[in-house]
GUGUTI-799015 format. One record per residue: residue number from 1; residue in one letter; x, y, z of N, C-alpha, C in turn. Coordinates in Angstrom, 2 decimals. Layout:
<rec num="NUM" residu="a" n_c1="X" n_c2="Y" n_c3="Z" ca_c1="X" ca_c2="Y" ca_c3="Z" c_c1="X" c_c2="Y" c_c3="Z"/>
...
//
This chain:
<rec num="1" residu="m" n_c1="-68.77" n_c2="80.52" n_c3="97.41" ca_c1="-67.96" ca_c2="81.14" ca_c3="95.68" c_c1="-66.91" c_c2="79.95" c_c3="97.03"/>
<rec num="2" residu="e" n_c1="-66.18" n_c2="78.79" n_c3="96.49" ca_c1="-65.33" ca_c2="78.10" ca_c3="96.15" c_c1="-64.09" c_c2="78.79" c_c3="96.33"/>
<rec num="3" residu="l" n_c1="-63.88" n_c2="79.96" n_c3="96.45" ca_c1="-62.83" ca_c2="80.84" ca_c3="97.27" c_c1="-62.82" c_c2="81.29" c_c3="98.24"/>
<rec num="4" residu="m" n_c1="-63.67" n_c2="80.60" n_c3="98.95" ca_c1="-64.16" ca_c2="81.39" ca_c3="100.42" c_c1="-63.38" c_c2="80.68" c_c3="101.87"/>
<rec num="5" residu="k" n_c1="-63.21" n_c2="80.65" n_c3="102.25" ca_c1="-62.29" ca_c2="79.69" ca_c3="103.67" c_c1="-62.57" c_c2="80.58" c_c3="105.15"/>
<rec num="6" residu="s" n_c1="-63.05" n_c2="81.32" n_c3="105.30" ca_c1="-63.25" ca_c2="81.50" ca_c3="106.84" c_c1="-61.81" c_c2="80.86" c_c3="107.45"/>
<rec num="7" residu="e" n_c1="-61.70" n_c2="79.52" n_c3="107.81" ca_c1="-61.24" ca_c2="79.25" ca_c3="108.63" c_c1="-58.95" c_c2="79.33" c_c3="107.86"/>
<rec num="8" residu="l" n_c1="-59.09" n_c2="80.23" n_c3="106.81" ca_c1="-58.08" ca_c2="79.74" ca_c3="105.93" c_c1="-57.28" c_c2="81.61" c_c3="106.22"/>
<rec num="9" residu="g" n_c1="-59.10" n_c2="82.33" n_c3="106.24" ca_c1="-58.44" ca_c2="83.89" ca_c3="107.08" c_c1="-58.66" c_c2="84.34" c_c3="105.08"/>
<rec num="10" residu="i" n_c1="-59.76" n_c2="83.47" n_c3="104.75" ca_c1="-60.05" ca_c2="83.74" ca_c3="103.45" c_c1="-62.03" c_c2="84.25" c_c3="103.23"/>
<rec num="11" residu="g" n_c1="-62.00" n_c2="84.90" n_c3="103.88" ca_c1="-64.12" ca_c2="85.07" ca_c3="104.57" c_c1="-64.21" c_c2="86.15" c_c3="103.88"/>
<rec num="12" residu="s" n_c1="-65.84" n_c2="86.55" n_c3="102.67" ca_c1="-66.22" ca_c2="87.05" ca_c3="102.25" c_c1="-65.83" c_c2="88.91" c_c3="102.59"/>
<rec num="13" residu="d" n_c1="-65.66" n_c2="89.24" n_c3="103.70" ca_c1="-65.30" ca_c2="90.31" ca_c3="104.05" c_c1="-63.33" c_c2="90.47" c_c3="103.94"/>
<rec num="14" residu="r" n_c1="-63.21" n_c2="89.35" n_c3="103.09" ca_c1="-61.26" ca_c2="89.54" ca_c3="102.15" c_c1="-60.69" c_c2="90.33" c_c3="102.22"/>
<rec num="15" residu="q" n_c1="-60.17" n_c2="91.56" n_c3="101.61" ca_c1="-60.31" ca_c2="92.63" ca_c3="101.46" c_c1="-58.78" c_c2="92.11" c_c3="100.61"/>
<rec num="16" residu="f" n_c1="-57.89" n_c2="92.56" n_c3="99.75" ca_c1="-56.90" ca_c2="92.91" ca_c3="98.73" c_c1="-56.21" c_c2="93.03" c_c3="98.64"/>
<rec num="17" residu="s" n_c1="-55.22" n_c2="94.02" n_c3="98.67" ca_c1="-54.98" ca_c2="95.05" ca_c3="98.29" c_c1="-54.46" c_c2="95.12" c_c3="96.96"/>
<rec num="18" residu="l" n_c1="-54.54" n_c2="95.79" n_c3="96.33" ca_c1="-54.83" ca_c2="96.05" ca_c3="94.60" c_c1="-55.36" c_c2="96.78" c_c3="93.92"/>
<rec num="19" residu="i" n_c1="-54.38" n_c2="97.97" n_c3="92.66" ca_c1="-55.23" ca_c2="99.15" ca_c3="92.14" c_c1="-55.57" c_c2="98.38" c_c3="90.95"/>
<rec num="20" residu="v" n_c1="-57.02" n_c2="98.61" n_c3="90.81" ca_c1="-58.10" ca_c2="97.79" ca_c3="89.53" c_c1="-56.76" c_c2="98.49" c_c3="88.35"/>
<rec num="21" residu="g" n_c1="-56.64" n_c2="98.61" n_c3="87.00" ca_c1="-55.26" ca_c2="98.39" ca_c3="86.13" c_c1="-53.64" c_c2="98.28" c_c3="86.56"/>
<rec num="22" residu="k" n_c1="-52.88" n_c2="98.82" n_c3="88.35" ca_c1="-52.58" ca_c2="97.90" ca_c3="87.52" c_c1="-51.80" c_c2="96.92" c_c3="87.47"/>
<rec num="23" residu="q" n_c1="-51.20" n_c2="97.13" n_c3="86.42" ca_c1="-49.56" ca_c2="95.89" ca_c3="86.58" c_c1="-48.94" c_c2="95.40" c_c3="88.09"/>
<rec num="24" residu="y" n_c1="-49.11" n_c2="93.95" n_c3="88.30" ca_c1="-48.70" ca_c2="93.30" ca_c3="88.94" c_c1="-47.42" c_c2="92.07" c_c3="88.13"/>
<rec num="25" residu="v" n_c1="-46.56" n_c2="91.36" n_c3="88.69" ca_c1="-45.18" ca_c2="90.66" ca_c3="88.56" c_c1="-45.71" c_c2="90.12" c_c3="89.72"/>
<rec num="26" residu="v" n_c1="-45.45" n_c2="88.57" n_c3="89.11" ca_c1="-46.60" ca_c2="87.31" ca_c3="89.29" c_c1="-44.67" c_c2="86.82" c_c3="90.01"/>
<rec num="27" residu="y" n_c1="-44.30" n_c2="86.94" n_c3="91.04" ca_c1="-43.38" ca_c2="86.26" ca_c3="91.21" c_c1="-43.02" c_c2="84.73" c_c3="91.46"/>
<rec num="28" residu="g" n_c1="-44.36" n_c2="83.88" n_c3="91.43" ca_c1="-45.37" ca_c2="82.67" ca_c3="91.87" c_c1="-46.42" c_c2="81.78" c_c3="91.91"/>
<rec num="29" residu="f" n_c1="-46.71" n_c2="81.00" n_c3="91.28" ca_c1="-47.60" ca_c2="80.76" ca_c3="91.50" c_c1="-48.02" c_c2="79.02" c_c3="92.16"/>
<rec num="30" residu="t" n_c1="-49.08" n_c2="78.83" n_c3="92.15" ca_c1="-50.22" ca_c2="77.34" ca_c3="92.97" c_c1="-50.91" c_c2="77.75" c_c3="92.11"/>
<rec num="31" residu="i" n_c1="-51.39" n_c2="76.25" n_c3="93.02" ca_c1="-53.27" ca_c2="75.62" ca_c3="92.70" c_c1="-53.44" c_c2="75.70" c_c3="93.46"/>
<rec num="32" residu="f" n_c1="-54.83" n_c2="76.55" n_c3="94.31" ca_c1="-55.92" ca_c2="76.18" ca_c3="96.45" c_c1="-56.97" c_c2="76.76" c_c3="95.81"/>
<rec num="33" residu="l" n_c1="-58.20" n_c2="75.58" n_c3="96.18" ca_c1="-59.27" ca_c2="75.64" ca_c3="96.37" c_c1="-59.58" c_c2="75.32" c_c3="95.24"/>
<rec num="34" residu="g" n_c1="-58.72" n_c2="74.41" n_c3="94.25" ca_c1="-58.97" ca_c2="74.22" ca_c3="93.09" c_c1="-58.94" c_c2="75.35" c_c3="91.78"/>
<rec num="35" residu="h" n_c1="-58.37" n_c2="77.11" n_c3="92.59" ca_c1="-57.79" ca_c2="77.77" ca_c3="91.53" c_c1="-56.50" c_c2="78.61" c_c3="91.81"/>
<rec num="36" residu="v" n_c1="-55.76" n_c2="79.00" n_c3="91.24" ca_c1="-54.57" ca_c2="79.67" ca_c3="89.84" c_c1="-54.21" c_c2="80.62" c_c3="91.40"/>
<rec num="37" residu="w" n_c1="-53.76" n_c2="80.72" n_c3="92.30" ca_c1="-53.08" ca_c2="81.87" ca_c3="92.96" c_c1="-52.65" c_c2="82.20" c_c3="92.86"/>
<rec num="38" residu="f" n_c1="-51.50" n_c2="83.72" n_c3="92.39" ca_c1="-50.26" ca_c2="84.96" ca_c3="92.42" c_c1="-49.58" c_c2="85.19" c_c3="93.39"/>
<rec num="39" residu="y" n_c1="-48.65" n_c2="85.21" n_c3="94.23" ca_c1="-47.82" ca_c2="85.34" ca_c3="94.54" c_c1="-47.36" c_c2="86.77" c_c3="93.79"/>
<rec num="40" residu="i" n_c1="-47.70" n_c2="88.11" n_c3="94.17" ca_c1="-47.30" ca_c2="89.31" ca_c3="94.26" c_c1="-46.77" c_c2="90.38" c_c3="95.45"/>
<rec num="41" residu="c" n_c1="-46.52" n_c2="91.49" n_c3="94.67" ca_c1="-45.88" ca_c2="92.37" ca_c3="95.96" c_c1="-47.30" c_c2="93.64" c_c3="95.84"/>
<rec num="42" residu="d" n_c1="-48.28" n_c2="93.24" n_c3="96.65" ca_c1="-49.19" ca_c2="94.19" ca_c3="96.47" c_c1="-49.51" c_c2="95.84" c_c3="97.56"/>
<rec num="43" residu="e" n_c1="-50.50" n_c2="96.32" n_c3="97.11" ca_c1="-50.21" ca_c2="97.98" ca_c3="97.81" c_c1="-49.25" c_c2="97.56" c_c3="99.14"/>
<rec num="44" residu="d" n_c1="-49.72" n_c2="96.29" n_c3="100.05" ca_c1="-49.34" ca_c2="96.52" ca_c3="100.80" c_c1="-48.02" c_c2="95.64" c_c3="101.20"/>
<rec num="45" residu="y" n_c1="-47.19" n_c2="96.14" n_c3="100.26" ca_c1="-45.65" ca_c2="94.72" ca_c3="100.12" c_c1="-44.68" c_c2="95.41" c_c3="101.36"/>
<rec num="46" residu="t" n_c1="-44.09" n_c2="94.86" n_c3="101.99" ca_c1="-43.24" ca_c2="94.47" ca_c3="102.57" c_c1="-42.13" c_c2="94.65" c_c3="102.40"/>
<rec num="47" residu="y" n_c1="-41.86" n_c2="93.02" n_c3="102.58" ca_c1="-40.86" ca_c2="92.42" ca_c3="101.50" c_c1="-40.85" c_c2="90.97" c_c3="101.63"/>
<rec num="48" residu="y" n_c1="-41.63" n_c2="90.04" n_c3="101.44" ca_c1="-42.59" ca_c2="88.97" ca_c3="100.46" c_c1="-43.90" c_c2="89.30" c_c3="99.44"/>
<rec num="49" residu="p" n_c1="-44.16" n_c2="88.66" n_c3="98.55" ca_c1="-45.01" ca_c2="88.40" ca_c3="97.76" c_c1="-46.60" c_c2="87.89" c_c3="99.09"/>
<rec num="50" residu="i" n_c1="-47.75" n_c2="88.43" n_c3="98.85" ca_c1="-48.69" ca_c2="87.28" ca_c3="99.19" c_c1="-49.20" c_c2="87.39" c_c3="97.80"/>
<rec num="51" residu="w" n_c1="-50.24" n_c2="86.02" n_c3="98.33" ca_c1="-51.11" ca_c2="85.80" ca_c3="97.21" c_c1="-52.56" c_c2="86.33" c_c3="96.69"/>
<rec num="52" residu="n" n_c1="-52.83" n_c2="86.00" n_c3="95.33" ca_c1="-54.07" ca_c2="86.33" ca_c3="95.48" c_c1="-54.94" c_c2="85.62" c_c3="94.72"/>
<rec num="53" residu="p" n_c1="-55.79" n_c2="85.62" n_c3="94.40" ca_c1="-56.61" ca_c2="84.90" ca_c3="93.89" c_c1="-56.25" c_c2="85.84" c_c3="92.02"/>
<rec num="54" residu="s" n_c1="-56.04" n_c2="83.87" n_c3="91.00" ca_c1="-56.07" ca_c2="84.70" ca_c3="90.03" c_c1="-57.17" c_c2="85.29" c_c3="89.35"/>
<rec num="55" residu="v" n_c1="-58.42" n_c2="84.85" n_c3="90.02" ca_c1="-59.49" ca_c2="85.89" ca_c3="89.46" c_c1="-59.67" c_c2="87.31" c_c3="89.31"/>
<rec num="56" residu="l" n_c1="-59.04" n_c2="88.20" n_c3="90.12" ca_c1="-58.67" ca_c2="89.11" ca_c3="90.12" c_c1="-57.72" c_c2="90.28" c_c3="89.27"/>
<rec num="57" residu="f" n_c1="-57.58" n_c2="89.04" n_c3="88.15" ca_c1="-56.82" ca_c2="90.29" ca_c3="87.23" c_c1="-56.95" c_c2="89.49" c_c3="86.67"/>
<rec num="58" residu="k" n_c1="-56.02" n_c2="90.85" n_c3="84.99" ca_c1="-56.54" ca_c2="89.89" ca_c3="83.47" c_c1="-54.89" c_c2="89.91" c_c3="83.03"/>
<rec num="59" residu="i" n_c1="-53.98" n_c2="88.83" n_c3="82.40" ca_c1="-53.06" ca_c2="88.61" ca_c3="81.81" c_c1="-52.66" c_c2="89.64" c_c3="80.67"/>
<rec num="60" residu="v" n_c1="-51.96" n_c2="89.65" n_c3="81.25" ca_c1="-51.07" ca_c2="91.36" ca_c3="80.65" c_c1="-50.06" c_c2="90.88" c_c3="79.72"/>
<rec num="61" residu="d" n_c1="-49.09" n_c2="89.65" n_c3="80.10" ca_c1="-47.86" ca_c2="89.39" ca_c3="79.03" c_c1="-47.81" c_c2="87.54" c_c3="79.43"/>
<rec num="62" residu="p" n_c1="-48.06" n_c2="86.74" n_c3="78.30" ca_c1="-48.59" ca_c2="85.85" ca_c3="79.30" c_c1="-47.02" c_c2="84.70" c_c3="79.88"/>
<rec num="63" residu="r" n_c1="-46.09" n_c2="85.67" n_c3="78.91" ca_c1="-44.67" ca_c2="84.87" ca_c3="79.10" c_c1="-44.74" c_c2="83.87" c_c3="80.55"/>
<rec num="64" residu="l" n_c1="-43.71" n_c2="83.74" n_c3="80.61" ca_c1="-43.88" ca_c2="82.51" ca_c3="82.21" c_c1="-42.19" c_c2="82.90" c_c3="82.21"/>
<rec num="65" residu="s" n_c1="-41.61" n_c2="83.18" n_c3="82.98" ca_c1="-40.00" ca_c2="83.82" ca_c3="83.65" c_c1="-39.45" c_c2="82.87" c_c3="83.56"/>
<rec num="66" residu="t" n_c1="-37.77" n_c2="83.02" n_c3="82.81" ca_c1="-37.70" ca_c2="81.95" ca_c3="82.96" c_c1="-36.41" c_c2="81.05" c_c3="83.77"/>
<rec num="67" residu="y" n_c1="-36.86" n_c2="82.24" n_c3="85.09" ca_c1="-36.06" ca_c2="81.97" ca_c3="85.99" c_c1="-37.19" c_c2="80.38" c_c3="87.03"/>
<rec num="68" residu="w" n_c1="-38.22" n_c2="80.31" n_c3="86.67" ca_c1="-39.30" ca_c2="79.55" ca_c3="87.48" c_c1="-39.16" c_c2="77.97" c_c3="87.21"/>
<rec num="69" residu="e" n_c1="-39.20" n_c2="77.19" n_c3="88.26" ca_c1="-38.92" ca_c2="75.97" ca_c3="87.79" c_c1="-40.24" c_c2="75.50" c_c3="88.40"/>
<rec num="70" residu="f" n_c1="-40.71" n_c2="73.69" n_c3="88.72" ca_c1="-41.83" ca_c2="73.42" ca_c3="88.66" c_c1="-41.64" c_c2="72.37" c_c3="90.07"/>
<rec num="71" residu="g" n_c1="-42.03" n_c2="72.38" n_c3="91.04" ca_c1="-42.44" ca_c2="72.09" ca_c3="92.75" c_c1="-43.64" c_c2="71.11" c_c3="93.19"/>
<rec num="72" residu="f" n_c1="-43.39" n_c2="70.53" n_c3="93.53" ca_c1="-44.88" ca_c2="70.48" ca_c3="94.85" c_c1="-44.59" c_c2="70.77" c_c3="96.31"/>
<rec num="73" residu="y" n_c1="-45.68" n_c2="70.59" n_c3="97.32" ca_c1="-46.16" ca_c2="71.20" ca_c3="98.43" c_c1="-46.55" c_c2="70.03" c_c3="98.65"/>
<rec num="74" residu="k" n_c1="-46.56" n_c2="69.09" n_c3="99.92" ca_c1="-47.17" ca_c2="67.86" ca_c3="100.79" c_c1="-47.83" c_c2="68.58" c_c3="101.60"/>
<rec num="75" residu="l" n_c1="-48.63" n_c2="67.91" n_c3="100.96" ca_c1="-49.93" ca_c2="68.69" ca_c3="102.32" c_c1="-50.70" c_c2="66.93" c_c3="102.59"/>
<rec num="76" residu="p" n_c1="-50.99" n_c2="67.95" n_c3="104.17" ca_c1="-52.38" ca_c2="66.09" ca_c3="104.86" c_c1="-53.01" c_c2="66.01" c_c3="103.09"/>
<rec num="77" residu="g" n_c1="-53.54" n_c2="66.54" n_c3="102.07" ca_c1="-54.87" ca_c2="65.52" ca_c3="101.75" c_c1="-53.86" c_c2="65.04" c_c3="100.23"/>
<rec num="78" residu="g" n_c1="-52.53" n_c2="65.11" n_c3="99.82" ca_c1="-51.99" ca_c2="64.99" ca_c3="99.02" c_c1="-50.76" c_c2="65.93" c_c3="98.51"/>
<rec num="79" residu="q" n_c1="-51.09" n_c2="66.09" n_c3="97.48" ca_c1="-49.94" ca_c2="67.71" ca_c3="97.35" c_c1="-50.62" c_c2="69.08" c_c3="96.36"/>
<rec num="80" residu="t" n_c1="-49.55" n_c2="69.82" n_c3="95.97" ca_c1="-50.12" ca_c2="70.72" ca_c3="95.52" c_c1="-49.58" c_c2="71.87" c_c3="94.39"/>
<rec num="81" residu="p" n_c1="-48.62" n_c2="72.13" n_c3="93.51" ca_c1="-47.68" ca_c2="72.45" ca_c3="92.31" c_c1="-47.56" c_c2="74.25" c_c3="93.38"/>
<rec num="82" residu="i" n_c1="-46.36" n_c2="74.50" n_c3="92.81" ca_c1="-45.71" ca_c2="75.41" ca_c3="93.20" c_c1="-45.32" c_c2="75.85" c_c3="91.84"/>
<rec num="83" residu="i" n_c1="-45.14" n_c2="76.75" n_c3="91.01" ca_c1="-44.30" ca_c2="77.40" ca_c3="90.40" c_c1="-43.67" c_c2="78.92" c_c3="90.59"/>
<rec num="84" residu="a" n_c1="-42.20" n_c2="78.74" n_c3="90.52" ca_c1="-41.41" ca_c2="80.00" ca_c3="91.51" c_c1="-39.88" c_c2="79.01" c_c3="91.00"/>
<rec num="85" residu="f" n_c1="-39.18" n_c2="79.75" n_c3="91.26" ca_c1="-37.57" ca_c2="79.81" ca_c3="91.51" c_c1="-37.04" c_c2="79.12" c_c3="92.94"/>
<rec num="86" residu="k" n_c1="-35.68" n_c2="78.14" n_c3="91.48" ca_c1="-35.28" ca_c2="76.92" ca_c3="92.04" c_c1="-35.94" c_c2="77.24" c_c3="94.02"/>
<rec num="87" residu="e" n_c1="-35.41" n_c2="77.99" n_c3="94.61" ca_c1="-34.78" ca_c2="78.53" ca_c3="96.11" c_c1="-36.37" c_c2="77.15" c_c3="96.20"/>
<rec num="88" residu="w" n_c1="-37.58" n_c2="78.17" n_c3="95.66" ca_c1="-38.63" ca_c2="77.88" ca_c3="96.08" c_c1="-39.18" c_c2="76.95" c_c3="96.20"/>
<rec num="89" residu="t" n_c1="-39.56" n_c2="76.70" n_c3="94.47" ca_c1="-40.33" ca_c2="75.30" ca_c3="94.52" c_c1="-38.93" c_c2="73.92" c_c3="95.52"/>
<rec num="90" residu="e" n_c1="-37.86" n_c2="74.07" n_c3="95.26" ca_c1="-36.92" ca_c2="73.19" ca_c3="96.29" c_c1="-36.93" c_c2="72.91" c_c3="97.75"/>
<rec num="91" residu="n" n_c1="-37.69" n_c2="73.84" n_c3="97.87" ca_c1="-37.77" ca_c2="74.42" ca_c3="100.14" c_c1="-39.22" c_c2="74.54" c_c3="100.18"/>
<rec num="92" residu="p" n_c1="-39.25" n_c2="73.27" n_c3="100.96" ca_c1="-41.18" ca_c2="73.32" ca_c3="101.27" c_c1="-41.33" c_c2="74.15" c_c3="102.28"/>
<rec num="93" residu="f" n_c1="-40.99" n_c2="74.85" n_c3="102.64" ca_c1="-40.45" ca_c2="76.14" ca_c3="104.35" c_c1="-39.87" c_c2="77.14" c_c3="103.97"/>
<rec num="94" residu="f" n_c1="-39.59" n_c2="77.44" n_c3="101.80" ca_c1="-39.13" ca_c2="79.28" ca_c3="102.70" c_c1="-40.72" c_c2="80.21" c_c3="102.52"/>
<rec num="95" residu="y" n_c1="-41.24" n_c2="79.56" n_c3="101.27" ca_c1="-42.08" ca_c2="80.81" ca_c3="101.93" c_c1="-43.11" c_c2="80.58" c_c3="103.35"/>
<rec num="96" residu="d" n_c1="-42.91" n_c2="80.21" n_c3="104.27" ca_c1="-42.51" ca_c2="80.14" ca_c3="105.40" c_c1="-42.16" c_c2="81.09" c_c3="106.74"/>
<rec num="97" residu="k" n_c1="-40.83" n_c2="80.75" n_c3="105.68" ca_c1="-39.02" ca_c2="81.43" ca_c3="106.69" c_c1="-38.57" c_c2="82.60" c_c3="106.35"/>
<rec num="98" residu="l" n_c1="-39.82" n_c2="83.34" n_c3="104.98" ca_c1="-39.22" ca_c2="84.22" ca_c3="104.21" c_c1="-40.44" c_c2="84.65" c_c3="104.94"/>
<rec num="99" residu="t" n_c1="-42.06" n_c2="84.46" n_c3="105.18" ca_c1="-42.38" ca_c2="85.19" ca_c3="105.30" c_c1="-42.41" c_c2="85.92" c_c3="107.65"/>
<rec num="100" residu="d" n_c1="-41.58" n_c2="84.96" n_c3="107.99" ca_c1="-40.99" ca_c2="84.69" ca_c3="109.29" c_c1="-40.03" c_c2="85.95" c_c3="108.96"/>
<rec num="101" residu="g" n_c1="-39.24" n_c2="86.59" n_c3="107.41" ca_c1="-38.23" ca_c2="87.43" ca_c3="108.09" c_c1="-37.02" c_c2="86.81" c_c3="108.41"/>
<rec num="102" residu="d" n_c1="-36.88" n_c2="85.25" n_c3="107.78" ca_c1="-35.37" ca_c2="84.98" ca_c3="107.69" c_c1="-34.49" c_c2="85.66" c_c3="106.26"/>
<rec num="103" residu="a" n_c1="-33.29" n_c2="86.50" n_c3="106.95" ca_c1="-32.88" ca_c2="86.78" ca_c3="106.41" c_c1="-32.09" c_c2="86.40" c_c3="105.36"/>
<rec num="104" residu="s" n_c1="-31.99" n_c2="84.90" n_c3="105.49" ca_c1="-31.74" ca_c2="84.15" ca_c3="103.84" c_c1="-32.13" c_c2="84.69" c_c3="103.39"/>
<rec num="105" residu="m" n_c1="-34.08" n_c2="83.83" n_c3="103.15" ca_c1="-34.61" ca_c2="84.14" ca_c3="102.56" c_c1="-35.25" c_c2="85.41" c_c3="101.73"/>
<rec num="106" residu="v" n_c1="-35.62" n_c2="86.18" n_c3="103.14" ca_c1="-35.60" ca_c2="87.89" ca_c3="102.87" c_c1="-34.62" c_c2="88.83" c_c3="101.35"/>
<rec num="107" residu="g" n_c1="-32.84" n_c2="87.78" n_c3="101.06" ca_c1="-32.73" ca_c2="88.07" ca_c3="100.49" c_c1="-32.36" c_c2="87.54" c_c3="99.15"/>
<rec num="108" residu="i" n_c1="-33.02" n_c2="85.88" n_c3="98.97" ca_c1="-33.26" ca_c2="84.63" ca_c3="98.01" c_c1="-34.09" c_c2="85.68" c_c3="96.98"/>
<rec num="109" residu="f" n_c1="-35.04" n_c2="86.60" n_c3="98.11" ca_c1="-36.54" ca_c2="86.69" ca_c3="97.06" c_c1="-35.70" c_c2="88.07" c_c3="96.37"/>
<rec num="110" residu="k" n_c1="-35.30" n_c2="88.80" n_c3="97.64" ca_c1="-34.91" ca_c2="89.90" ca_c3="96.84" c_c1="-33.93" c_c2="90.50" c_c3="95.44"/>
<rec num="111" residu="h" n_c1="-32.69" n_c2="89.14" n_c3="95.39" ca_c1="-32.59" ca_c2="89.16" ca_c3="94.64" c_c1="-33.01" c_c2="88.44" c_c3="92.60"/>
<rec num="112" residu="y" n_c1="-34.01" n_c2="87.46" n_c3="93.74" ca_c1="-35.09" ca_c2="87.17" ca_c3="92.14" c_c1="-36.61" c_c2="88.69" c_c3="91.83"/>
<rec num="113" residu="r" n_c1="-37.03" n_c2="89.21" n_c3="92.51" ca_c1="-37.76" ca_c2="90.42" ca_c3="92.08" c_c1="-37.13" c_c2="91.03" c_c3="91.65"/>
<rec num="114" residu="v" n_c1="-36.03" n_c2="91.71" n_c3="91.84" ca_c1="-34.76" ca_c2="92.59" ca_c3="90.48" c_c1="-34.58" c_c2="91.99" c_c3="89.62"/>
<rec num="115" residu="l" n_c1="-34.36" n_c2="90.30" n_c3="89.54" ca_c1="-34.58" ca_c2="89.73" ca_c3="88.28" c_c1="-36.00" c_c2="89.52" c_c3="87.20"/>
<rec num="116" residu="l" n_c1="-36.85" n_c2="89.21" n_c3="87.77" ca_c1="-37.95" ca_c2="88.63" ca_c3="87.53" c_c1="-38.50" c_c2="90.24" c_c3="87.39"/>
<rec num="117" residu="d" n_c1="-38.13" n_c2="91.58" n_c3="87.82" ca_c1="-38.21" ca_c2="92.47" ca_c3="87.10" c_c1="-38.23" c_c2="93.32" c_c3="86.09"/>
<rec num="118" residu="s" n_c1="-36.52" n_c2="93.37" n_c3="86.12" ca_c1="-36.59" ca_c2="93.66" ca_c3="84.68" c_c1="-36.55" c_c2="92.88" c_c3="83.71"/>
<rec num="119" residu="e" n_c1="-36.76" n_c2="91.63" n_c3="83.69" ca_c1="-37.29" ca_c2="90.06" ca_c3="82.91" c_c1="-39.02" c_c2="90.91" c_c3="82.75"/>
<rec num="120" residu="f" n_c1="-39.36" n_c2="91.30" n_c3="82.76" ca_c1="-41.16" ca_c2="92.21" ca_c3="82.82" c_c1="-41.13" c_c2="92.96" c_c3="82.75"/>
<rec num="121" residu="k" n_c1="-39.78" n_c2="93.65" n_c3="82.79" ca_c1="-39.42" ca_c2="95.87" ca_c3="83.04" c_c1="-40.26" c_c2="96.50" c_c3="82.76"/>
<rec num="122" residu="t" n_c1="-40.25" n_c2="96.29" n_c3="84.56" ca_c1="-41.23" ca_c2="96.90" ca_c3="85.92" c_c1="-40.02" c_c2="97.36" c_c3="86.63"/>
<rec num="123" residu="p" n_c1="-40.40" n_c2="98.54" n_c3="86.61" ca_c1="-39.41" ca_c2="99.44" ca_c3="87.66" c_c1="-39.53" c_c2="99.06" c_c3="89.64"/>
<rec num="124" residu="t" n_c1="-38.52" n_c2="98.02" n_c3="90.14" ca_c1="-38.28" ca_c2="98.01" ca_c3="91.79" c_c1="-38.10" c_c2="99.02" c_c3="92.33"/>
<rec num="125" residu="e" n_c1="-40.03" n_c2="99.10" n_c3="92.94" ca_c1="-39.95" ca_c2="100.32" ca_c3="94.10" c_c1="-38.27" c_c2="99.87" c_c3="95.62"/>
<rec num="126" residu="s" n_c1="-37.91" n_c2="101.08" n_c3="95.93" ca_c1="-36.89" ca_c2="100.40" ca_c3="97.24" c_c1="-37.43" c_c2="99.62" c_c3="97.60"/>
<rec num="127" residu="m" n_c1="-36.31" n_c2="98.11" n_c3="98.58" ca_c1="-37.10" ca_c2="97.87" ca_c3="98.46" c_c1="-36.10" c_c2="97.91" c_c3="100.38"/>
//
């Protein structure tokens, strides 16, 4: 399957922390390995969203967030799109800094998480 790249940690043994039938808010998305990947707060959520392949989901609300913008990340072989809130699309290092625990980036994500959860009427668990 073209979604599997063991050198990137996406092998046949990869487990995704999702609950079948649960609805998840998408906080951004990108295209990787020719597929759409959603950034969601999965069951292992700590303080940043994890990307999951869209083929694992059924879209129940096709609306796009009013907070999303379109941007590109430059990669060695070209570029890939990112659709997310402004601070994420404008800073190619946003996600790396977020996952590293940068307080500013964590605060920005928490802010947008509340906004998107409210926009799509999903209660935000305690952060």
